[in-house]
N, C-alpha and C positions, 0 to 999 in steps of 0.2 A: 750376227748375234741371235741366238735362239731364244724365242719367247717362252716363258714358263707356261706350262699347261694351266688352263683355267678350269677349276673344278667347282661345280655347284652342288652343295650338300643340302638335301631336303629332308628334314626330320623335325617332328613336332616337339621333341624333347630337347630343351636347351642344354641339359647336362650331358647330352651326347653330341649335339650339334656344335657347340662352342669349343670343347676340347679337341674334337676331331678337326675342326677348321684350324685350330692353333697348331696341331701336329702336322697337318699337311702343309701349312704355310712354312713351318720350320724346315720341312723337307723340300722346299724350293718351289712350291706351287702357289698359284694365285687362287684364292678361295672366296666364293660368295655363299651365303647361307639363306635358306628360306624355311619357314616353319609350317608350310603346307602348300597346297596346290595354287591358291590365289597368289601368294607371294612368289612362287616359282614362275608363274606365267608373267608376272610383272617384271621379274628379273630377266626372263628370256626376251622380252621386248626391248630391254635396255642394253643387253650385252649378249655375247655369243660364247658360252662356255664350250670347252672341249669334251666334257664328260659330266654326267649327272650321277651322284650317289644318292639313292632314293630309298627312304625307309618304307617298308610295306605297311606296317600297322600304325596308321594315323587316323585320327577322328575325321569324320566327313568324307572327303574324297581320298580313298586309300592309295597306297603306292602302286598297286597293280593297275588301277584305273589310270593313274597318272602316267605310268610306263606305257600303257596302251596308247594314250594320247600322244606322248612323245614319239612313239614309233610311227604313228599314222601321219604326223605333221612335220617331223624333223628326221635327221639322220644322226642325232646325238647318241653316242654310246651310253648305256645305262648299267650301273651296278646296283643291285638291290641289297638292302640290309633287312634281314628277316630273322625273327625269333623262332620261326618254324623249322623244325629239324627233319620232318618227314620228306621222303623223296618226292611224293606227289605234289607237295607245296612248292618245292624248288622247281619242279617241272612246269607247274602253272606259270611261275615267273618267267621261265625261258620261253614258254609258248606265247606270252604276250609281248615278247620282244626284248627282254633283258639280255645283255651281253654276258653277264656273270652275276654271282650272288655271294654274299658273305653272311654267315649265320651269327647272330648275336648270342652271347657276348663275343666280341671279336677282338683280335689283336690288331692295333692300328698298323703295325708293320706288315701284317698279312694283307690288309686292305690296300695299303700303299703299293705293295707288290702287284696286286690284281689290277689296280688302276694303271700302273705302268704297262702291264701286259696287254690290257685292253686297248690302251692308247697306241702301243706299237702295232697291234693288229689292224685297228681301224684307220690309223693314219697312213697305212701303206696302200690304201685304196684311193682312187681319184676323188677329189673333193666335188661336191655338187656344183653345178653351174649356178648362175645367178637367177635361179628359178625361185620366185617369191614363195614364202612358206604359207601358201593359201590352202584352205581346206578343200577347195574345188578347182580342178585343173582340166583344161580341154586339150586333147591331142587327137589329131586326125578327125574321125567322126564320133569320138567318144568324150564323155565327161565323167571324171571320177570324183566322188565325194568322200573325202577321208573320214569325216565324222560319221557318216552313215555307212561307210564301207560299201558304197554302191558304184557300179559302173553302168552308165546309161548311154545308149546309142542315140543318134539323131532322130530315130523313129520313136524315142521315148521308152523303148523296152529296156528294162533293167536286167543286166547279165550278172548272175551270181559268181562271186569269186571266193575260193577257199582262202584261209588265212595265209598259206604259203604263196598262193598266186598274188594276193593283195600286196604282201611284203615285196615280192619280186618286182611287180609292176611299179610300186612306189619308188624303189631304188632306181629303176630305169628312167622313170619320169624326172627324177632329180638330176640325172646325168645324161640328157639327150645328146647323142652324137659321140659319147665317150665309150670306147671299147673296154668292156669289163670281162676279166677272165672268170672261169668257173669258180676258182678258189676265192676270188674277190666277192663274187655274188654269194657264195656260201657264207663267207664271213659276215657280210652285211645283212643277210636274211636269216641265218641260223645261229650266229654268234657262237657261244660255247659249245653248242650241239653240232657244229659244222662237221666235225670228224665222223659223226654218226651217219651222215647222209650220202657220202661219197659222191656219185654222179647224179644225184637226184635233181640237180639244176637242169640238166638236159630234159628230164621228164616234165619239170615244171614249165620250162620254156615251151615245150610241145603243147602242153595243156593250155597255156596262156594264148599261144598263137591260134588255137582252135576257136578261142572266144573273141579275139580282137582283129584277126586278119581276114581280108576278103578271100584269100586263098592260102590256107595254112601250109600247103605243100610248096608254095612259092612266096614265102613271107616277105613283106615290104616294110612293115613297122619294126619288128624285132628281127634284126638281121644277124646272121652268123658271120663272124670274121674268122676265116680259117687260120688256125694257129694262134688266134688271139682270144676269142670268146664271143660275146654278143654285144650289140649296141641297139639303142632305140633311135631309129632314123626318121624322126618327124619333129615338128615344132610343138613345144609345150607352152600353153598360156594360162595364166591365172584367171579365174572368174570372180 
C-alpha cells in the first residue's frame, strides 16, 4: 500500500493556506499547515513531510530565509509561492535552494502538477541515512556548521565554501557510503536549474576535494565510483 505524500503548506494568509490544504487533501495528499517559521519548525519536529510549499512574502522571517534554513538542515524539497514576477526574484529563490516556484495568483491544478513532478524527481534519489538533523556535523578531521555555513578543520582554521560546494557537501554528508550519480547530485543541489549545469558536478567535486582531502589527486573522502558516480567514504557524527 502506497502512503499518500505528506505536504506542509507554510503561508501567513489563512485565505490561501486553508483552501489550498483542502484542495490538496481532496487530491489524495496528507496536508499540514503553518502560518510562519515558528509553526513550521514545530511541525517539523513532530512529523516528516515529503515536501514544503512555502510562501515568500511573510512578515518576520520570510520564505527565502526559511528556504535557506530548510536546505541547510534538511533534504526536504521546497516549492516557493511568490507574487514576484521578475526573473531575478525567481532566480534568487532557486539560488537559496528551492526546487521549483509558482507565481501568485496560481491555479491549484498547476501547483499540484509541480508538486507531483518535484516528488517524482526527488524520490528517485537515495534517501538520507539515519544521520540526525544536527546543525553541526563531524566527518574525518572536519566540522561543518550549517547555520554559519562554516567548515572548520581540527586546527581551528575555517575553510570557505561556495554555495554550490556547501550544498554538495551537505548532500554527501546526509548519505555517507551511498553512491550518487551525477544526475542525482544535480537534482539534489540544483533542482529546477539542473539542466543548465550539465557536468558541473565534476568541477564542484574537484573543487571540494581540494578543500577537504589530504591529497586531492588521490581522494579518500569523496570517492569516484566508476560507472556510478561519487560517494562519501567516512563516518558522519552529530555534535
